[in-house]
C-alpha positions in Angstrom: 3.2 -45.3 51.4 6.7 -44.4 50.0 5.8 -46.1 46.6 2.4 -43.5 46.7 4.8 -40.6 47.8 7.3 -41.3 44.8 4.6 -41.8 42.7 3.2 -38.4 43.6 6.8 -36.3 43.2 7.1 -37.9 39.9 3.7 -37.0 38.8 4.5 -33.2 40.4 7.8 -33.5 38.5 6.2 -34.2 35.3 3.4 -31.4 35.7 6.0 -28.9 37.1 7.7 -29.7 33.4 4.4 -29.5 31.8 3.4 -26.3 33.1 7.4 -24.8 32.0 7.1 -26.2 28.8 3.5 -24.4 28.3 4.7 -21.3 29.5 7.7 -21.6 26.8 5.3 -22.7 24.1 2.8 -19.9 24.6 5.5 -17.1 25.1 6.9 -18.1 21.8 3.6 -18.3 20.1 2.9 -14.3 21.5 6.4 -13.6 20.0 5.8 -15.2 16.7 2.4 -13.4 16.9 3.8 -10.4 17.5 6.3 -10.9 14.6 3.3 -11.8 12.2 1.8 -8.8 13.3 4.7 -6.3 12.4 5.0 -8.1 8.9 1.5 -7.3 8.4 1.5 -3.7 9.5 4.3 -3.5 7.1 3.0 -5.0 4.4 -0.8 -3.0 4.9 2.1 0.0 5.1 3.4 -1.0 1.8 0.3 -1.3 -0.1 -1.1 2.2 0.6 1.7 4.2 0.3 2.8 2.3 -3.2 2.8 4.0 -6.5 0.2 2.8 -8.3 1.4 -0.1 -11.0 4.3 -1.1 -8.5 5.1 -4.5 -9.7 6.5 -6.8 -6.9 7.7 -10.5 -8.4 9.5 -11.8 -5.2 7.5 -15.4 -5.2 7.9 -16.2 -1.8 6.6 -12.6 -0.7 3.4 -12.9 -3.2 2.7 -16.7 -1.3 3.0 -15.1 2.0 0.6 -12.8 1.5 -1.8 -15.3 -0.4 -1.4 -17.4 3.0 -2.1 -14.2 5.3 -5.2 -13.7 3.2 -6.7 -17.3 2.9 -6.1 -16.9 7.0 -8.0 -13.7 7.2 -5.1 -11.5 8.2 -4.9 -9.5 5.2 -7.6 -8.0 3.0 -8.2 -10.3 -0.2 -7.8 -7.0 -2.0 -4.4 -6.8 -1.4 -4.0 -9.6 -4.0 -6.2 -7.5 -6.8 -3.9 -6.3 -9.8 -3.1 -2.7 -9.6 -5.5 -0.2 -10.6 -4.1 0.7 -14.8 -2.6 4.1 -14.8 -3.9 6.9 -16.4 -2.5 7.8 -19.8 -1.1 10.9 -20.0 -3.2 11.4 -23.2 -6.1 11.7 -20.9 -4.2 13.8 -18.5 -3.7 16.3 -21.9 -7.2 16.4 -22.2 -7.8 17.0 -18.5 -5.4 19.4 -18.2 -6.5 21.4 -21.2 -10.1 20.9 -20.1 -9.3 23.1 -17.3 -7.5 25.6 -19.0 -11.0 25.8 -21.5 -13.2 26.0 -18.6 -11.1 28.5 -16.7 -8.7 30.6 -19.1 -7.0 32.8 -16.0 -6.1 29.6 -14.1 -2.3 29.1 -13.3 0.1 26.3 -13.1 -0.3 25.8 -9.4 -4.1 25.7 -9.8 -4.2 23.5 -12.2 -1.8 21.3 -10.1 -4.6 21.8 -7.3 -7.0 21.0 -9.0 -5.7 17.6 -10.3 -4.7 17.0 -6.8 -8.0 17.4 -5.3 -9.6 15.3 -8.0 -7.1 12.5 -6.9 -5.2 12.3 -10.4 -2.1 10.8 -10.0 0.9 12.1 -11.9 2.4 10.5 -15.5 4.6 8.9 -13.1 2.3 7.7 -10.4 3.2 10.5 -7.8 0.3 12.1 -6.0 1.6 15.8 -5.6 1.9 17.8 -8.9 4.5 20.1 -10.1 4.2 23.0 -12.2 6.7 21.4 -14.8 4.5 18.6 -14.9 1.6 20.6 -15.6 3.4 22.7 -18.0 4.7 19.9 -20.0 1.0 18.5 -20.1 -0.2 22.3 -20.6 2.7 22.4 -23.7 1.6 19.2 -25.2 -2.1 20.1 -25.4 -0.8 23.4 -27.1 0.8 21.6 -29.3 -2.5 19.1 -30.4 -4.6 21.9 -30.7 -6.7 21.6 -27.7 -6.1 25.0 -26.1 -4.9 27.9 -27.7 -2.0 30.2 -26.3 -3.7 32.7 -23.9 -0.8 33.2 -21.6 -2.3 31.1 -18.5 0.9 29.9 -18.2 
């Protein structure tokens, strides 16, 4: 009888230790999952807010994102190359086209139209300023695409 109770106590201690280790492992796993979620959210935020053409050469980050994509925690298109920036000559043609279509348009009006079309500035920004539009309009005038109509 004494041997049986000793074996039972030993088994119960072993079981208690195992349950405690399991609880600790579960806590650590939950913390790691929360850390991964925070890192994923940060990467997702960077992906959606980074300007077009931003190059990241940190090999460790690239490897980490590839692993996250392989597991399915990150969309696969995160690894696709950034879209090509619009050439500023294309922007000059767009501005010239807007001015020719509506000769009385203002610089602010052109800026609003370009933002409405989702066109990025020559530096990759989202918000157009008057000076950027005026620069493109001046270049269009220099190239003979637009006559000086006093629209600016």
